[in-house]
C-alpha positions in Angstrom: 7.0 -5.4 10.9 4.7 -2.9 8.9 5.6 0.7 8.8 3.1 3.7 8.4 4.1 7.3 7.9 2.3 10.5 7.1 4.3 13.3 5.2 3.4 16.8 6.0 3.4 18.6 2.9 1.2 21.1 1.3 0.6 18.8 -1.6 2.6 17.0 -4.4 3.2 18.4 -7.6 2.7 16.0 -10.5 0.9 13.4 -8.5 -0.8 10.8 -10.7 -2.6 7.8 -9.6 -1.1 4.5 -10.8 1.7 2.0 -10.0 5.2 1.0 -10.3 6.3 -2.6 -10.4 9.8 -2.4 -9.6 11.1 -5.9 -8.9 10.9 -8.9 -11.2 8.3 -11.4 -10.1 5.7 -8.6 -9.2 2.8 -9.2 -11.4 0.3 -6.3 -10.2 -0.8 -4.1 -7.4 -4.2 -3.0 -7.0 -6.4 -0.7 -4.7 -10.1 -1.6 -3.4 -12.3 0.1 -0.8 -13.8 -3.6 -0.4 -12.1 -6.6 1.3 -11.8 -9.8 -1.0 -10.2 -13.2 -0.4 -9.1 -13.2 -4.1 -7.3 -10.4 -6.2 -9.7 -7.7 -7.0 -11.1 -7.6 -10.5 -10.9 -3.7 -10.8 -8.5 -1.3 -9.3 -9.8 1.9 -7.6 -7.3 4.8 -8.2 -9.7 7.5 -7.1 -12.0 7.3 -4.1 -14.4 10.2 -3.9 -15.4 9.8 -0.3 -13.0 8.7 2.4 -13.6 4.9 3.1 -12.7 3.9 6.5 -10.1 1.3 4.9 -8.4 0.9 1.7 -7.0 -2.4 0.6 -3.9 -2.5 -1.2 -3.4 -6.0 -3.0 0.0 -7.2 -4.4 0.2 -10.3 -6.7 3.5 -11.9 -7.1 5.0 -14.8 -8.9 8.3 -16.1 -8.0 9.4 -13.0 -6.3 12.7 -13.5 -5.0 12.8 -12.8 -1.1 14.4 -14.2 1.9 11.7 -12.9 4.3 8.6 -10.9 4.8 6.9 -8.3 2.7 6.8 -4.9 4.5 4.8 -1.9 3.5 4.9 1.8 4.2 2.1 4.4 3.6 2.6 8.2 2.8 0.0 11.0 2.3 0.4 14.4 0.9 -2.5 16.7 1.5 -3.6 20.3 0.4 -4.6 21.0 3.8 -2.4 23.6 5.5 0.2 22.1 7.6 -0.9 23.6 11.0 -4.5 22.1 10.5 -3.0 18.5 10.1 -0.8 18.8 13.1 -3.8 19.0 15.5 -6.1 17.0 13.1 -6.4 13.4 12.8 -4.0 12.7 9.7 -2.2 10.0 11.1 -2.5 6.5 9.3 -2.0 2.8 10.2 -1.2 0.2 8.1 -1.6 -3.5 8.7 -0.8 -6.8 6.9 -4.0 -8.7 6.3 -3.2 -12.0 4.5 0.3 -13.0 5.0 -0.7 -16.7 4.6 -1.5 -16.2 1.0 2.2 -16.4 0.0 3.8 -19.7 -0.7 7.0 -20.9 -2.3 7.2 -21.1 -6.0 6.2 -24.4 -7.7 9.7 -25.2 -8.3 10.1 -22.4 -10.9 12.7 -20.8 -8.6 13.6 -19.8 -5.1 11.0 -17.1 -4.7 7.4 -16.8 -3.4 4.1 -16.6 -5.2 0.7 -15.5 -4.4 -0.9 -12.4 -2.9 -0.8 -10.2 0.1 -3.1 -7.7 1.2 -2.4 -4.5 3.3 -5.1 -2.4 5.0 -4.7 1.6 5.4 -7.0 3.0 7.9 -7.0 6.4 9.8 -5.2 5.9 13.1 -8.1 6.8 15.4 -10.7 5.2 13.1 -13.2 6.8 11.0 -12.9 7.8 7.3 -9.5 8.2 5.4 -8.4 11.9 5.2 -8.4 13.3 1.7 -5.1 13.4 0.0 -2.7 11.6 -2.4 -1.4 8.4 -1.3 1.5 6.2 -1.8 2.0 2.6 -0.6 5.5 1.3 -1.0 6.3 -2.4 -0.7 9.5 -3.8 0.3 10.8 -7.3 0.5 12.8 -7.9 3.4 15.5 -10.2 4.9 18.8 -10.7 6.1 18.9 -6.9 7.5 18.0 -5.5 4.0 14.9 -4.1 2.5 14.3 -3.8 -1.2 11.6 -2.1 -3.0 9.4 -4.3 -5.1 6.3 -2.0 -5.8 4.6 1.4 -5.4 1.1 2.2 -5.5 -0.5 5.7 -5.9 -4.0 6.5 -5.3 -6.2 9.4 -4.4 -8.9 9.8 -1.6 -11.4 12.6 -1.8 -10.7 16.2 -3.7 
């Protein structure tokens, strides 16, 4: 199950593109406007023009989880709230590559590999400008644990 949310605010103070690797076993998290079957060579923290899709890649090695990886996306915008309510600021998030995770090779009880999530505008077209946060959770047995956060900027 993947969750998508948009936060209606007038901007986030102190927003800085980057990442937080919260859980042991998370190796890296990257953003790219291009789809690739392997982990991207570079990380696009700022995208000047709104692409139609942004891919968020998570690379893990022996990540402890009893279930799936889930993600949530939020966007903060400098656009007035009233304009966003009647605009097309809704987002959707999809899991693009859940097959790329496998059981770790005897090093532990976790999973290893790569997962790719896609962030798109709900009704298609380019992603709206703003500060984006993607949070990735390990889910299982009725609980969700934050494993990583990725912060990036579209437009502005």
